[in-house]
C-alpha positions in Angstrom: 71.1 199.0 296.5 70.5 195.3 296.3 67.1 193.7 295.6 66.5 192.6 299.2 67.1 196.1 300.6 65.0 197.6 297.8 62.2 195.2 298.7 62.3 196.1 302.4 62.4 199.9 301.7 59.5 201.5 303.4 57.3 204.1 301.6 55.2 206.8 303.3 52.0 208.1 301.7 50.3 211.2 303.0 46.6 211.8 302.2 45.6 215.5 302.5 41.9 215.6 303.2 39.7 218.6 302.3 36.5 219.0 304.4 33.6 216.9 303.1 36.0 214.6 301.1 34.6 211.4 299.7 35.5 208.5 301.9 35.2 205.6 299.4 38.4 206.4 297.4 40.4 207.1 300.6 39.3 203.8 302.1 40.2 202.1 298.8 43.7 203.6 298.9 44.3 202.6 302.5 42.9 199.0 302.0 45.3 198.4 299.0 48.3 199.5 301.1 47.2 197.5 304.1 46.6 194.4 302.0 50.0 194.8 300.4 51.6 194.9 303.9 49.7 191.8 304.9 50.7 189.8 301.9 54.3 191.0 302.0 54.6 190.1 305.7 56.1 193.4 306.8 55.0 197.1 306.9 56.3 198.4 303.6 53.7 201.1 303.3 52.8 203.7 305.9 49.9 206.2 305.5 49.0 209.3 307.4 46.3 211.9 307.0 46.7 215.7 306.8 44.5 218.7 306.7 44.9 222.4 306.1 45.1 223.3 309.8 45.9 219.9 311.3 42.4 219.5 312.7 40.4 216.4 312.3 38.2 216.4 309.2 34.7 215.2 308.5 34.1 213.2 305.4 31.1 213.9 303.2 29.3 211.0 305.0 29.9 212.7 308.4 32.5 210.4 309.7 35.3 212.2 311.5 38.9 211.3 310.4 41.9 211.7 312.7 44.7 213.8 311.2 48.4 213.7 311.9 49.7 216.7 310.0 48.8 220.2 309.0 49.7 221.8 305.7 52.5 223.7 307.4 53.8 220.4 308.8 53.9 218.9 305.3 55.7 222.0 303.9 58.4 221.5 306.6 58.7 217.7 306.1 59.1 218.3 302.3 62.4 220.1 303.0 63.9 217.1 304.9 65.3 213.7 304.1 62.1 212.2 305.7 59.9 213.5 302.9 57.1 211.0 301.9 56.9 209.0 298.7 53.7 210.8 297.7 51.1 213.3 298.9 47.6 212.8 297.6 45.0 215.6 297.6 41.4 214.3 298.1 38.5 216.6 297.7 34.8 216.4 296.9 32.1 219.0 295.8 32.8 222.7 295.9 36.5 222.0 295.4 37.2 225.6 294.3 36.8 226.9 297.9 39.9 224.8 299.0 42.1 226.7 296.4 44.0 228.6 299.1 47.3 230.5 298.4 48.9 228.3 301.1 47.8 225.0 299.4 48.9 226.3 296.0 52.3 227.2 297.3 52.6 223.9 299.2 51.8 221.9 296.1 54.4 223.6 294.1 57.0 223.1 296.9 56.2 219.4 297.1 56.7 219.1 293.4 60.0 220.9 293.5 61.1 218.6 296.3 60.5 215.6 294.0 57.5 214.2 295.9 54.9 212.5 293.8 51.6 214.3 293.9 48.1 212.8 293.5 44.7 214.2 292.9 41.8 212.0 294.1 38.2 212.5 293.0 38.1 216.3 292.3 41.7 216.7 293.6 43.1 217.2 290.2 41.3 220.5 290.1 43.6 221.8 292.8 46.7 220.4 291.1 45.7 222.2 287.9 45.0 225.4 289.8 48.6 225.2 291.1 49.8 225.0 287.4 51.3 221.5 288.0 49.3 219.8 285.2 49.9 222.2 282.3 50.3 220.2 279.1 49.7 216.9 281.1 47.0 214.3 281.1 44.7 214.0 284.1 41.3 212.7 285.1 38.8 214.1 287.5 35.4 213.0 288.8 32.8 213.3 286.0 30.7 215.8 288.1 33.1 218.6 287.5 34.6 217.5 284.2 32.8 220.3 282.1 33.8 223.0 284.6 37.4 221.7 284.7 37.7 222.0 280.9 36.4 225.6 281.1 38.9 226.6 283.8 42.0 224.8 282.6 42.2 224.7 278.8 46.0 224.0 279.0 45.3 220.7 280.8 44.4 217.5 278.9 41.6 216.1 281.0 39.4 213.1 280.1 36.9 210.7 281.5 39.2 207.7 282.1 39.5 206.1 285.5 43.0 207.2 286.4 46.4 208.5 285.1 49.9 207.9 286.4 53.3 209.1 285.4 56.7 209.6 287.1 55.5 212.7 288.9 51.7 212.9 289.1 48.8 210.6 289.4 45.1 211.4 289.3 41.9 209.3 289.6 38.2 209.9 289.3 37.5 208.7 292.8 35.2 205.9 294.0 36.5 202.4 293.2 38.9 203.8 290.6 41.2 204.6 293.5 41.7 200.9 294.2 42.7 200.3 290.5 45.1 203.2 290.6 46.8 202.2 293.8 47.1 198.6 292.5 48.8 200.0 289.4 51.1 202.2 291.4 52.2 199.6 294.0 52.5 196.8 291.4 55.9 198.3 290.5 57.2 197.4 294.0 56.5 193.6 294.0 55.9 190.6 291.8 52.8 189.7 289.8 52.1 186.8 292.2 52.0 189.3 295.2 49.6 191.5 293.3 47.3 188.5 292.5 47.3 187.7 296.3 46.4 191.3 297.1 43.5 191.2 294.6 42.2 187.9 296.2 42.4 189.5 299.6 40.4 192.5 298.4 37.9 190.2 296.7 38.6 191.6 293.2 39.5 189.4 290.3 40.2 192.2 287.8 42.4 195.3 287.8 40.9 197.8 285.5 43.3 199.7 283.2 43.7 203.4 283.4 42.2 204.1 279.9 38.8 202.5 280.8 36.2 205.2 280.9 34.2 206.4 283.9 30.6 205.2 283.3 29.3 208.8 283.4 27.5 208.9 280.1 24.3 207.0 279.2 25.7 206.8 275.7 28.4 204.4 276.9 25.7 201.7 277.0 24.4 202.2 273.5 27.5 203.3 271.5 29.4 200.3 270.2 31.2 202.3 267.5 32.1 205.2 269.8 30.7 207.9 267.6 28.2 209.2 270.1 31.0 209.4 272.7 33.0 211.5 270.2 30.0 213.8 269.7 29.5 214.2 273.4 33.2 214.9 274.0 33.1 217.7 271.4 30.1 219.2 273.3 31.9 218.9 276.7 35.0 220.7 275.3 32.9 223.5 273.8 30.6 224.7 276.6 31.2 228.5 276.6 31.2 228.6 272.8 28.8 226.0 271.5 29.5 224.3 268.2 26.6 223.8 265.8 25.1 220.4 265.3 26.1 220.5 261.6 29.7 221.0 262.6 29.6 218.3 265.2 28.2 215.9 262.7 30.9 216.8 260.2 33.6 216.1 262.7 32.1 212.8 263.6 31.8 211.9 260.0 28.0 211.6 259.5 25.1 213.7 258.4 23.3 215.9 260.9 20.2 213.8 260.4 22.1 210.6 261.2 23.5 212.2 264.3 20.0 213.3 265.4 18.7 209.8 264.7 21.4 208.1 266.9 20.7 210.4 269.9 16.9 210.1 269.5 16.9 206.3 269.0 19.5 205.4 271.5 19.2 207.9 274.4 15.7 209.4 273.7 16.8 213.0 273.3 17.9 215.2 270.5 21.6 216.1 270.3 20.7 219.8 270.7 18.8 219.1 274.0 21.6 216.9 275.2 24.0 219.8 274.6 21.8 222.2 276.4 21.6 219.8 279.3 25.4 219.7 279.6 25.6 223.5 279.6 22.8 223.7 282.2 24.8 221.4 284.4 27.8 223.7 284.1 25.6 226.7 284.9 24.1 225.0 287.9 27.6 224.1 289.2 28.7 227.8 288.9 25.5 229.0 290.5 25.9 226.7 293.5 29.6 227.0 294.1 30.8 230.4 292.9 29.9 234.1 293.3 29.8 234.8 289.6 27.0 237.0 288.5 24.1 235.4 286.6 25.3 237.2 283.4 28.8 235.8 283.9 27.3 232.3 284.4 25.3 232.7 281.2 28.5 233.5 279.3 30.6 230.7 280.7 27.8 228.2 280.1 27.3 229.3 276.5 23.9 231.0 276.7 23.3 234.4 275.1 19.6 234.9 275.8 18.8 235.5 279.5 15.1 234.7 279.3 15.7 231.5 277.4 18.4 230.5 280.0 16.1 231.3 283.0 13.2 229.3 281.6 15.2 226.2 280.6 17.1 226.4 283.9 13.8 226.5 285.9 12.4 223.6 283.8 15.4 221.5 284.6 16.0 222.4 288.3 12.6 223.6 289.5 13.9 227.1 290.5 15.2 230.2 288.8 19.0 230.7 289.0 18.7 233.3 291.7 16.2 231.2 293.8 18.6 228.2 293.5 21.6 230.2 294.6 19.7 231.5 297.6 18.6 228.0 298.5 22.1 226.6 298.5 23.5 229.5 300.4 20.8 229.0 303.1 21.7 225.3 303.6 25.4 226.0 303.6 25.1 228.6 306.4 
């Protein structure tokens, strides 16, 4: 295929929308593709939206999005010569409830067909649930990062902005979707075209994939990266907490020095910070799963029910059962 034909080759992208998906990353993806078409002077990129049943979908902000395909449609298209370049799964909060057998089977079929698959915002959770990310790197929105690590120990997840390889790509959502799509589409045209696209989008910098999501307050106070290492150890050991002495040893400082860094820089002891992370995991499980409170305790690394209940109520203003009832009432 000569360069001119390669340049004119059209690429189709399908964005599969889960109900209450975050609109910002989806808008960012579409705007990059649209800007590229505008600069190139022809419609190189097409995009379409899909949903589980083919019905239109409400974003988290309430805006209704028109949909062209159902999951069943996509599974049929994947078997034809007209299969798309990529299918991206975009989801928001409560991502676990979208983990249907049909979607899991569909994702595996897309992968076998050679279609590139993306996970947007919390979408990587669904890719991991389909066993597509085993022993691979991925990123996910910081809000479900601790829970992701609990559920998928075989997946290397981190707090970077996005990841891409020859088969899969994932991004944390938000504006990171723009950076990711600029990186993906940059392989299709010259650096000059990319510069023009960036100017059209009013951005003068493409962030690299290994930049971190700004999810931790310690990012602002941690020039040598040691606090971030300590926090990462905590995030990866939620159900079986590691002692402060052991964390300090891994970081390479004394326990007292570690405590001093946390207390001086982010106004909390490392032990309280660790408990806070585990409470966030517990709260996520209470709001979005049917696990019993004793199971939540175990997965969040608490062994004492009374201590858990009191610290949870202090943090969230309700007991675990009260908070579960509250969220069920507003969902119904």
